[in-house]
TIRO-2110 file (N, C-alpha, C; in Angstrom, 1 decimal):
// TIRO-2110
0.8, -1.2, -0.1, N, 1, A
0.1, 0.1, 0.3, CA, 1, A
1.1, 1.0, 0.2, C, 1, A
0.8, 1.9, -0.6, N, 2, A
1.6, 3.8, -1.1, CA, 2, A
1.1, 4.0, -0.1, C, 2, A
2.2, 5.5, 0.3, N, 3, A
1.8, 6.3, 1.2, CA, 3, A
1.2, 7.1, 1.0, C, 3, A
-0.4, 7.7, 1.4, N, 4, A
-0.8, 8.7, 0.9, CA, 4, A
-0.8, 9.8, 1.9, C, 4, A
-0.6, 10.8, 1.0, N, 5, A
-1.0, 12.5, 1.5, CA, 5, A
-2.0, 12.5, 2.1, C, 5, A
-2.4, 13.1, 3.3, N, 6, A
-3.6, 13.8, 3.4, CA, 6, A
-3.5, 15.0, 3.9, C, 6, A
-4.8, 15.6, 3.7, N, 7, A
-4.5, 17.4, 4.3, CA, 7, A
-5.7, 17.5, 5.2, C, 7, A
-5.3, 18.3, 6.3, N, 8, A
-6.2, 18.0, 7.3, CA, 8, A
-6.3, 19.9, 7.8, C, 8, A
-7.5, 20.0, 8.3, N, 9, A
-8.0, 21.8, 8.6, CA, 9, A
-7.5, 21.5, 10.0, C, 9, A
-7.3, 20.5, 10.8, N, 10, A
-6.9, 20.5, 12.2, CA, 10, A
-5.6, 21.4, 12.1, C, 10, A
-5.3, 21.9, 13.2, N, 11, A
-4.0, 22.2, 14.0, CA, 11, A
-2.8, 21.1, 13.9, C, 11, A
-1.4, 21.6, 13.0, N, 12, A
-0.2, 20.5, 13.2, CA, 12, A
-0.5, 19.9, 14.2, C, 12, A
-0.1, 18.8, 14.1, N, 13, A
0.7, 17.9, 15.5, CA, 13, A
2.3, 18.7, 16.3, C, 13, A
2.6, 19.0, 17.3, N, 14, A
3.4, 19.3, 17.8, CA, 14, A
4.7, 19.1, 18.0, C, 14, A
5.7, 19.6, 16.4, N, 15, A
7.0, 18.9, 16.4, CA, 15, A
7.6, 19.1, 17.9, C, 15, A
8.6, 18.1, 18.2, N, 16, A
9.5, 18.4, 19.4, CA, 16, A
11.0, 18.2, 18.7, C, 16, A
11.6, 18.9, 19.4, N, 17, A
13.2, 18.6, 18.8, CA, 17, A
13.5, 17.3, 18.5, C, 17, A
13.0, 16.7, 19.2, N, 18, A
13.5, 15.1, 19.7, CA, 18, A
12.6, 14.5, 18.3, C, 18, A
11.6, 15.0, 17.6, N, 19, A
11.0, 14.0, 16.3, CA, 19, A
9.3, 14.3, 16.7, C, 19, A
8.2, 14.0, 16.9, N, 20, A
7.0, 13.9, 16.7, CA, 20, A
6.5, 13.4, 18.2, C, 20, A
5.2, 14.2, 18.3, N, 21, A
4.3, 13.8, 19.3, CA, 21, A
3.0, 14.7, 19.2, C, 21, A
1.9, 13.6, 19.5, N, 22, A
0.8, 14.0, 19.1, CA, 22, A
-0.2, 13.5, 20.0, C, 22, A
-1.4, 14.4, 20.5, N, 23, A
-2.4, 13.1, 21.8, CA, 23, A
-3.5, 13.1, 20.6, C, 23, A
-4.2, 12.0, 21.2, N, 24, A
-5.1, 11.9, 20.7, CA, 24, A
-6.3, 12.2, 21.6, C, 24, A
-6.7, 13.1, 21.4, N, 25, A
-7.5, 13.5, 21.9, CA, 25, A
-9.2, 13.4, 21.5, C, 25, A
-10.6, 13.5, 22.5, N, 26, A
-11.4, 13.2, 22.0, CA, 26, A
-12.1, 14.2, 20.9, C, 26, A
-12.8, 14.5, 20.5, N, 27, A
-13.3, 15.6, 19.8, CA, 27, A
-14.1, 16.2, 20.6, C, 27, A
-14.8, 17.4, 19.9, N, 28, A
-15.9, 18.3, 20.9, CA, 28, A
-17.1, 17.3, 20.9, C, 28, A
-17.0, 16.8, 19.6, N, 29, A
-18.8, 16.1, 19.5, CA, 29, A
-18.8, 15.1, 20.7, C, 29, A
-17.3, 14.4, 21.0, N, 30, A
-17.7, 13.1, 21.7, CA, 30, A
-17.4, 13.6, 23.5, C, 30, A
-16.9, 15.2, 23.6, N, 31, A
-17.2, 15.6, 25.0, CA, 31, A
-19.0, 15.8, 24.7, C, 31, A
-19.1, 16.4, 24.0, N, 32, A
-20.7, 16.2, 24.0, CA, 32, A
-21.7, 15.6, 24.4, C, 32, A
-21.6, 14.5, 23.5, N, 33, A
-22.4, 13.1, 23.6, CA, 33, A
-22.0, 12.5, 24.9, C, 33, A
-21.0, 12.5, 25.3, N, 34, A
-20.8, 11.7, 26.7, CA, 34, A
-21.5, 12.4, 27.5, C, 34, A
-21.2, 14.0, 27.7, N, 35, A
-21.6, 14.4, 28.9, CA, 35, A
-23.6, 14.3, 28.6, C, 35, A
-23.9, 14.7, 27.3, N, 36, A
-25.2, 14.5, 27.5, CA, 36, A
-25.7, 12.8, 27.9, C, 36, A
-25.0, 12.2, 27.6, N, 37, A
-25.3, 10.7, 28.1, CA, 37, A
-25.2, 10.4, 29.4, C, 37, A
-24.3, 11.2, 30.3, N, 38, A
-23.7, 11.0, 31.8, CA, 38, A
-24.8, 11.9, 32.7, C, 38, A
-25.4, 13.1, 31.5, N, 39, A
-26.6, 13.6, 32.3, CA, 39, A
-27.6, 13.1, 32.3, C, 39, A
-28.0, 12.4, 31.3, N, 40, A
-29.3, 10.9, 31.2, CA, 40, A
-29.2, 10.6, 32.4, C, 40, A
-27.8, 9.6, 32.1, N, 41, A
-28.2, 8.5, 33.0, CA, 41, A
-28.0, 9.2, 34.9, C, 41, A
-27.5, 10.5, 35.2, N, 42, A
-28.0, 11.3, 36.7, CA, 42, A
-29.3, 11.3, 36.8, C, 42, A
-29.8, 11.8, 35.4, N, 43, A
-31.5, 12.0, 36.0, CA, 43, A
-32.3, 10.5, 35.4, C, 43, A
-31.8, 9.5, 35.3, N, 44, A
-32.8, 8.5, 35.9, CA, 44, A
-32.6, 7.8, 37.0, C, 44, A
-31.3, 7.8, 37.3, N, 45, A
-31.7, 7.8, 38.6, CA, 45, A
-31.9, 8.5, 39.4, C, 45, A
-32.2, 9.7, 39.4, N, 46, A
-32.7, 11.2, 40.4, CA, 46, A
-34.3, 10.9, 40.8, C, 46, A
-35.1, 10.8, 39.0, N, 47, A
-36.2, 10.3, 39.1, CA, 47, A
-37.3, 11.6, 39.3, C, 47, A
-36.7, 12.3, 40.0, N, 48, A
-37.7, 13.5, 40.8, CA, 48, A
-38.0, 13.2, 41.9, C, 48, A
-36.9, 12.3, 42.4, N, 49, A
-36.7, 12.6, 44.0, CA, 49, A
-36.3, 13.3, 44.5, C, 49, A
-36.3, 13.5, 46.1, N, 50, A
-36.0, 14.5, 46.3, CA, 50, A
-35.0, 14.1, 48.0, C, 50, A
-34.5, 14.9, 48.6, N, 51, A
-33.1, 14.7, 49.4, CA, 51, A
-32.1, 14.4, 48.7, C, 51, A
-31.1, 13.4, 49.4, N, 52, A
-30.3, 13.4, 48.9, CA, 52, A
-30.1, 12.7, 47.5, C, 52, A
-30.8, 11.8, 46.9, N, 53, A
-31.1, 11.4, 46.0, CA, 53, A
-31.5, 12.5, 44.5, C, 53, A
-31.8, 13.9, 44.6, N, 54, A
-32.0, 14.9, 44.1, CA, 54, A
-30.7, 15.1, 43.4, C, 54, A
-29.3, 15.3, 44.4, N, 55, A
-28.0, 15.8, 43.9, CA, 55, A
-27.0, 14.8, 43.7, C, 55, A
-27.3, 13.9, 44.6, N, 56, A
-26.3, 12.8, 44.6, CA, 56, A
-26.0, 11.7, 43.1, C, 56, A
-26.6, 11.9, 42.4, N, 57, A
-26.4, 11.4, 41.3, CA, 57, A
-25.5, 12.2, 40.2, C, 57, A
-26.2, 13.4, 40.3, N, 58, A
-25.1, 14.7, 39.5, CA, 58, A
-23.9, 14.6, 39.6, C, 58, A
-23.7, 14.6, 41.3, N, 59, A
-22.3, 15.1, 41.8, CA, 59, A
-21.5, 14.2, 41.7, C, 59, A
-22.1, 12.5, 41.4, N, 60, A
-21.5, 11.5, 41.3, CA, 60, A
-21.4, 11.1, 39.7, C, 60, A
-22.0, 11.3, 39.0, N, 61, A
-21.9, 10.6, 37.6, CA, 61, A
-21.3, 11.8, 36.7, C, 61, A
-21.4, 12.9, 36.6, N, 62, A
-21.0, 13.7, 36.1, CA, 62, A
-18.9, 14.2, 35.9, C, 62, A
-18.6, 14.0, 37.3, N, 63, A
-17.7, 14.3, 37.3, CA, 63, A
-17.1, 12.8, 36.5, C, 63, A
-17.5, 11.5, 37.2, N, 64, A
-16.7, 10.0, 36.8, CA, 64, A
-16.9, 10.0, 35.1, C, 64, A
-18.4, 10.7, 34.5, N, 65, A
-18.7, 10.9, 32.9, CA, 65, A
-17.2, 11.3, 32.5, C, 65, A
-16.9, 12.8, 33.2, N, 66, A
-16.0, 13.2, 32.6, CA, 66, A
-14.6, 12.7, 32.5, C, 66, A
-14.0, 12.0, 33.9, N, 67, A
-12.8, 11.7, 33.9, CA, 67, A
-13.2, 10.3, 32.9, C, 67, A
-13.7, 9.4, 32.5, N, 68, A
-14.2, 8.5, 31.6, CA, 68, A
-13.6, 9.6, 30.4, C, 68, A
-14.4, 10.6, 30.5, N, 69, A
-14.1, 11.0, 28.8, CA, 69, A
-12.1, 11.5, 28.7, C, 69, A
-11.9, 11.5, 29.5, N, 70, A
-10.2, 12.3, 29.7, CA, 70, A
-9.6, 11.0, 29.4, C, 70, A
-9.7, 10.2, 29.7, N, 71, A
-9.3, 9.0, 29.8, CA, 71, A
-9.2, 8.2, 28.3, C, 71, A
-10.1, 8.3, 27.6, N, 72, A
-10.6, 7.8, 26.7, CA, 72, A
-9.3, 8.7, 26.0, C, 72, A
-9.3, 9.7, 25.6, N, 73, A
-8.2, 10.9, 25.0, CA, 73, A
-7.2, 10.9, 25.5, C, 73, A
-6.4, 9.9, 26.4, N, 74, A
-5.2, 10.5, 26.7, CA, 74, A
-4.0, 9.8, 25.9, C, 74, A
-4.3, 8.8, 25.2, N, 75, A
-3.4, 8.4, 24.6, CA, 75, A
-2.4, 9.3, 23.9, C, 75, A
-1.1, 9.2, 23.6, N, 76, A
0.1, 9.6, 23.3, CA, 76, A
0.8, 9.2, 22.2, C, 76, A
1.4, 9.4, 21.3, N, 77, A
2.0, 9.0, 19.6, CA, 77, A
3.0, 9.7, 20.0, C, 77, A
4.2, 8.6, 19.7, N, 78, A
5.4, 10.4, 19.7, CA, 78, A
6.4, 9.7, 18.7, C, 78, A
7.7, 10.3, 18.6, N, 79, A
9.0, 9.5, 18.2, CA, 79, A
9.7, 10.1, 19.2, C, 79, A
11.0, 9.7, 20.2, N, 80, A
11.7, 10.4, 20.7, CA, 80, A
12.6, 9.4, 21.2, C, 80, A
13.9, 9.2, 20.3, N, 81, A
15.2, 8.7, 21.5, CA, 81, A
15.0, 7.6, 21.1, C, 81, A
15.2, 7.7, 19.6, N, 82, A
15.1, 6.6, 18.9, CA, 82, A
13.8, 5.7, 19.2, C, 82, A
13.0, 5.8, 19.6, N, 83, A
11.9, 4.8, 19.6, CA, 83, A
10.6, 5.3, 19.4, C, 83, A
9.5, 4.3, 18.9, N, 84, A
8.2, 4.6, 19.0, CA, 84, A
7.2, 4.7, 19.8, C, 84, A
6.7, 6.1, 20.3, N, 85, A
5.6, 5.9, 21.7, CA, 85, A
4.7, 6.2, 21.4, C, 85, A
4.2, 4.9, 21.9, N, 86, A
2.0, 4.7, 22.1, CA, 86, A
2.1, 4.5, 22.7, C, 86, A
1.4, 5.5, 23.7, N, 87, A
1.3, 5.6, 25.5, CA, 87, A
2.1, 4.8, 26.3, C, 87, A
1.9, 3.4, 26.5, N, 88, A
3.1, 2.6, 27.6, CA, 88, A
4.4, 1.3, 26.7, C, 88, A
3.6, 1.6, 25.6, N, 89, A
4.3, 0.7, 24.6, CA, 89, A
5.1, 1.8, 23.9, C, 89, A
6.2, 1.1, 24.0, N, 90, A
7.7, 1.3, 23.1, CA, 90, A
8.4, 0.4, 22.0, C, 90, A
8.7, 0.9, 20.9, N, 91, A
9.1, 0.1, 19.9, CA, 91, A
10.8, 1.3, 19.4, C, 91, A
11.3, 0.3, 19.6, N, 92, A
12.7, 0.6, 19.0, CA, 92, A
12.9, 0.9, 17.7, C, 92, A
13.3, 2.3, 17.2, N, 93, A
12.9, 2.1, 15.6, CA, 93, A
13.7, 1.7, 14.8, C, 93, A
14.8, 0.8, 15.4, N, 94, A
16.2, 0.5, 14.6, CA, 94, A
15.3, -1.4, 13.8, C, 94, A
14.3, -1.7, 14.6, N, 95, A
13.3, -2.7, 14.3, CA, 95, A
12.5, -2.5, 13.2, C, 95, A
12.5, -1.4, 12.6, N, 96, A
11.4, -0.4, 11.9, CA, 96, A
11.7, -0.8, 10.6, C, 96, A
10.7, -1.7, 9.6, N, 97, A
11.2, -2.1, 8.1, CA, 97, A
10.7, -1.0, 7.6, C, 97, A
9.5, -0.1, 7.7, N, 98, A
8.8, 0.8, 6.7, CA, 98, A
7.9, 1.1, 7.4, C, 98, A
7.6, 2.7, 7.6, N, 99, A
6.1, 2.9, 7.9, CA, 99, A
5.5, 4.0, 6.7, C, 99, A
4.0, 3.2, 7.2, N, 100, A
2.9, 3.8, 6.0, CA, 100, A
2.2, 4.4, 6.0, C, 100, A
2.0, 5.7, 5.7, N, 101, A
0.8, 6.7, 5.9, CA, 101, A
-0.6, 6.2, 5.3, C, 101, A
-1.5, 6.3, 6.5, N, 102, A
-3.1, 5.3, 5.7, CA, 102, A
-3.9, 6.8, 6.0, C, 102, A
-4.9, 6.8, 4.8, N, 103, A
-6.3, 7.4, 5.1, CA, 103, A
-7.3, 6.7, 5.4, C, 103, A
-8.5, 7.1, 5.9, N, 104, A
-9.8, 5.9, 6.5, CA, 104, A
-9.5, 4.7, 5.9, C, 104, A
-9.6, 5.2, 4.6, N, 105, A
-10.3, 4.0, 3.5, CA, 105, A
-8.6, 3.0, 3.4, C, 105, A
-7.2, 3.4, 3.6, N, 106, A
-6.4, 2.8, 3.9, CA, 106, A
-6.5, 1.8, 5.4, C, 106, A
-6.9, 2.4, 6.4, N, 107, A
-7.1, 1.9, 7.3, CA, 107, A
-7.7, 0.9, 7.8, C, 107, A
-9.1, 1.4, 7.2, N, 108, A
-10.5, 0.4, 7.1, CA, 108, A
-9.8, -1.1, 6.3, C, 108, A
-9.2, -0.9, 5.7, N, 109, A
-8.4, -2.2, 4.4, CA, 109, A
-7.5, -3.0, 5.6, C, 109, A
-6.2, -2.7, 5.9, N, 110, A
-5.3, -2.8, 7.3, CA, 110, A
-5.7, -3.7, 8.3, C, 110, A
-6.7, -2.8, 8.7, N, 111, A
-7.8, -3.0, 10.1, CA, 111, A
-8.8, -4.5, 9.8, C, 111, A
-9.1, -4.6, 8.8, N, 112, A
-10.6, -5.8, 8.0, CA, 112, A
-9.7, -6.9, 8.2, C, 112, A
-11.0, -7.6, 7.1, N, 113, A
-11.0, -9.0, 7.3, CA, 113, A
-9.5, -9.7, 7.2, C, 113, A
-8.7, -9.0, 6.4, N, 114, A
-7.3, -9.4, 6.4, CA, 114, A
-6.1, -9.5, 7.3, C, 114, A
-7.1, -8.7, 8.6, N, 115, A
-5.7, -8.3, 9.6, CA, 115, A
-4.9, -9.5, 10.2, C, 115, A
-4.3, -9.3, 10.2, N, 116, A
-3.2, -10.2, 11.2, CA, 116, A
-3.3, -9.8, 12.8, C, 116, A
-3.8, -11.2, 13.2, N, 117, A
-4.5, -11.3, 14.7, CA, 117, A
-3.0, -10.9, 15.3, C, 117, A
-1.7, -11.1, 15.2, N, 118, A
-0.9, -10.7, 16.4, CA, 118, A
-0.4, -9.4, 16.1, C, 118, A
-0.9, -8.6, 15.2, N, 119, A
-0.7, -7.3, 14.8, CA, 119, A
-0.7, -6.1, 16.1, C, 119, A
-0.1, -5.3, 16.4, N, 120, A
-0.6, -4.4, 17.7, CA, 120, A
-1.4, -3.7, 17.0, C, 120, A
-2.1, -3.0, 18.0, N, 121, A
-3.0, -2.2, 16.9, CA, 121, A
-3.5, -1.1, 18.4, C, 121, A
-3.5, 0.3, 18.3, N, 122, A
-4.0, 1.3, 19.0, CA, 122, A
-4.4, 2.6, 18.0, C, 122, A
-6.1, 2.2, 17.6, N, 123, A
-7.2, 2.5, 16.6, CA, 123, A
-7.6, 3.6, 18.1, C, 123, A
-8.0, 4.8, 17.2, N, 124, A
-9.3, 5.4, 17.9, CA, 124, A
-10.4, 5.6, 16.4, C, 124, A
-11.5, 5.4, 16.8, N, 125, A
-12.8, 5.7, 15.1, CA, 125, A
-12.9, 7.0, 15.4, C, 125, A
-12.4, 8.1, 16.2, N, 126, A
-12.7, 9.3, 15.8, CA, 126, A
-11.4, 10.0, 14.6, C, 126, A
-10.4, 9.6, 15.2, N, 127, A
-8.9, 9.6, 13.9, CA, 127, A
-9.2, 8.8, 12.7, C, 127, A
-9.4, 9.8, 11.6, N, 128, A
-9.4, 9.1, 10.5, CA, 128, A
-8.2, 8.5, 10.3, C, 128, A
-6.8, 9.1, 10.0, N, 129, A
-5.5, 8.2, 9.4, CA, 129, A
-4.8, 7.5, 10.7, C, 129, A
-4.3, 7.0, 10.1, N, 130, A
-3.3, 5.7, 10.9, CA, 130, A
-2.3, 5.3, 10.0, C, 130, A
-0.9, 5.0, 11.0, N, 131, A
0.0, 4.8, 9.8, CA, 131, A
0.4, 3.2, 10.7, C, 131, A
0.7, 2.3, 9.2, N, 132, A
1.1, 1.1, 9.6, CA, 132, A
2.9, 0.7, 10.0, C, 132, A
3.4, 0.7, 10.8, N, 133, A
4.6, 0.6, 11.1, CA, 133, A
5.4, -0.9, 11.1, C, 133, A
5.8, -1.3, 9.6, N, 134, A
5.9, -2.6, 9.5, CA, 134, A
7.6, -3.4, 10.2, C, 134, A
7.5, -4.0, 11.1, N, 135, A
8.6, -4.6, 12.0, CA, 135, A
9.5, -5.6, 10.9, C, 135, A
11.0, -5.7, 11.6, N, 136, A
11.5, -6.5, 10.7, CA, 136, A
12.3, -7.2, 11.7, C, 136, A
11.8, -8.0, 12.6, N, 137, A
12.7, -8.3, 13.9, CA, 137, A
12.3, -10.1, 14.2, C, 137, A
13.0, -10.8, 13.5, N, 138, A
12.4, -12.2, 13.9, CA, 138, A
12.3, -13.4, 14.8, C, 138, A
12.8, -12.3, 15.7, N, 139, A
12.5, -12.8, 17.3, CA, 139, A
10.9, -12.2, 17.9, C, 139, A
10.2, -11.5, 16.6, N, 140, A
8.9, -10.9, 17.7, CA, 140, A
8.1, -11.5, 16.6, C, 140, A
6.7, -11.9, 17.0, N, 141, A
6.1, -12.6, 16.1, CA, 141, A
5.1, -11.4, 15.7, C, 141, A
5.1, -10.1, 16.3, N, 142, A
4.2, -8.9, 16.0, CA, 142, A
4.6, -8.8, 14.5, C, 142, A
4.1, -8.8, 13.5, N, 143, A
4.1, -8.2, 12.3, CA, 143, A
4.2, -6.6, 11.8, C, 143, A
3.4, -6.2, 12.2, N, 144, A
3.2, -4.7, 12.2, CA, 144, A
2.7, -4.2, 13.3, C, 144, A
2.7, -2.4, 13.5, N, 145, A
2.1, -1.6, 14.2, CA, 145, A
0.7, -1.4, 13.6, C, 145, A
-0.6, -0.2, 14.1, N, 146, A
-1.2, 0.3, 13.0, CA, 146, A
-1.5, 1.4, 14.4, C, 146, A
-1.3, 2.6, 14.3, N, 147, A
-1.5, 3.5, 15.3, CA, 147, A
-2.0, 4.4, 14.6, C, 147, A
-3.1, 4.7, 15.2, N, 148, A
-4.2, 6.1, 14.5, CA, 148, A
-3.4, 7.3, 14.7, C, 148, A
-3.5, 8.2, 13.5, N, 149, A
-2.5, 9.6, 13.9, CA, 149, A
-3.5, 10.8, 12.9, C, 149, A
-4.2, 11.9, 13.6, N, 150, A
-4.6, 13.0, 12.6, CA, 150, A
-3.5, 13.5, 11.7, C, 150, A
-2.2, 13.1, 12.0, N, 151, A
-1.3, 13.8, 11.2, CA, 151, A
-0.1, 12.5, 10.4, C, 151, A
-1.1, 11.3, 9.7, N, 152, A
-0.2, 10.6, 9.3, CA, 152, A
0.9, 10.3, 8.7, C, 152, A
1.0, 11.3, 7.5, N, 153, A
2.1, 11.6, 6.7, CA, 153, A
3.6, 12.1, 7.7, C, 153, A
3.2, 12.8, 8.7, N, 154, A
4.0, 13.2, 9.6, CA, 154, A
4.4, 12.7, 10.3, C, 154, A
3.8, 11.9, 11.0, N, 155, A
4.2, 10.9, 12.0, CA, 155, A
5.0, 9.9, 11.2, C, 155, A
4.8, 8.7, 9.6, N, 156, A
5.7, 8.3, 9.1, CA, 156, A
6.9, 8.5, 8.6, C, 156, A
6.8, 9.8, 8.7, N, 157, A
8.1, 10.5, 8.0, CA, 157, A
8.8, 10.7, 9.5, C, 157, A
8.6, 11.0, 10.9, N, 158, A
9.2, 11.1, 11.5, CA, 158, A
9.8, 10.1, 12.1, C, 158, A
8.9, 8.6, 11.8, N, 159, A
9.2, 7.2, 12.0, CA, 159, A
10.6, 7.2, 11.4, C, 159, A
10.2, 6.8, 10.1, N, 160, A
11.3, 6.7, 8.9, CA, 160, A
13.0, 7.4, 9.2, C, 160, A
12.7, 9.1, 9.1, N, 161, A
13.9, 10.0, 10.2, CA, 161, A
14.7, 9.2, 11.4, C, 161, A
13.4, 8.6, 12.1, N, 162, A
14.6, 8.1, 13.3, CA, 162, A
15.1, 7.1, 13.0, C, 162, A
14.3, 5.8, 12.6, N, 163, A
15.0, 4.8, 12.0, CA, 163, A
16.6, 5.1, 10.9, C, 163, A
16.3, 5.9, 10.2, N, 164, A
17.9, 6.1, 9.0, CA, 164, A
18.6, 7.4, 10.5, C, 164, A
18.6, 7.4, 11.1, N, 165, A
19.6, 8.3, 11.8, CA, 165, A
19.8, 7.3, 13.3, C, 165, A
19.2, 6.4, 13.7, N, 166, A
19.5, 5.4, 14.2, CA, 166, A
20.2, 4.2, 13.6, C, 166, A
19.9, 4.1, 12.7, N, 167, A
21.2, 3.5, 11.6, CA, 167, A
22.3, 4.5, 11.3, C, 167, A
22.3, 5.5, 11.4, N, 168, A
24.1, 6.1, 10.5, CA, 168, A
24.8, 6.2, 12.2, C, 168, A
24.0, 6.2, 13.0, N, 169, A
24.8, 6.5, 14.3, CA, 169, A
25.3, 5.1, 15.0, C, 169, A
24.8, 4.1, 14.4, N, 170, A
25.7, 2.8, 14.9, CA, 170, A
24.9, 1.9, 16.4, C, 170, A
23.4, 2.5, 16.3, N, 171, A
22.7, 2.0, 17.2, CA, 171, A
22.5, 0.5, 16.7, C, 171, A
22.9, 0.0, 17.8, N, 172, A
22.2, -1.7, 17.7, CA, 172, A
21.9, -2.2, 18.5, C, 172, A
20.8, -3.5, 18.9, N, 173, A
20.7, -4.2, 20.1, CA, 173, A
20.3, -5.1, 19.6, C, 173, A
19.7, -6.2, 20.8, N, 174, A
19.6, -7.9, 20.7, CA, 174, A
18.2, -7.8, 20.3, C, 174, A
17.4, -8.7, 19.5, N, 175, A
16.4, -8.9, 18.8, CA, 175, A
15.4, -9.2, 19.9, C, 175, A
16.0, -9.2, 20.9, N, 176, A
14.3, -9.6, 21.5, CA, 176, A
14.0, -8.7, 22.4, C, 176, A
14.7, -7.6, 22.4, N, 177, A
14.3, -6.4, 22.9, CA, 177, A
13.1, -5.4, 22.2, C, 177, A
12.5, -5.9, 21.2, N, 178, A
11.9, -5.3, 20.4, CA, 178, A
11.2, -4.4, 20.6, C, 178, A
9.8, -4.7, 21.2, N, 179, A
8.3, -4.0, 21.4, CA, 179, A
8.3, -4.4, 23.1, C, 179, A
8.2, -3.0, 24.4, N, 180, A
7.6, -4.0, 25.6, CA, 180, A
6.6, -2.2, 25.9, C, 180, A
5.7, -3.4, 26.4, N, 181, A
4.7, -2.4, 27.0, CA, 181, A
4.5, -2.4, 28.3, C, 181, A
4.1, -0.9, 29.1, N, 182, A
4.4, -1.2, 30.4, CA, 182, A
2.7, -1.7, 30.8, C, 182, A
2.4, -2.2, 32.1, N, 183, A
1.4, -2.5, 32.1, CA, 183, A
1.0, -3.7, 32.9, C, 183, A
END
């Protein structure tokens, strides 16, 4: 699948000296829908009661809803210090064979029926683009990573630039430390 150039009306991702960094925040309409669902649930619990049941559902459920919505949009994707960082997962770029920017249709194809069950996927449905990172590590059964990104072309370029830089600086490592995830 060839790289696809995407244009976006959103603000560009924040470039850093170390490479690339992007947070996959929930869009405004996701916050609106989540807040409406939380308020509806609180009203269902309230059901016109008085006393503590009148205000307690709102005091408890609305902050829990906000916390849950924040948690859903907490994922950070970045390239720094010779690693692709996706939330708590880390991939040394020396094991990257290729990075392919995907538009919505390409992402749907990669994650569709023919998807490899061993692939590492961090996908957010509200983010149209993604990057497929093909791995070259015989010791790791993971064939590729698919990571959502609002700016897949820039992320793919940052991954490949970090890989090329790691290759020219003579970094090498053992095949056993390909991808590690905290948790």
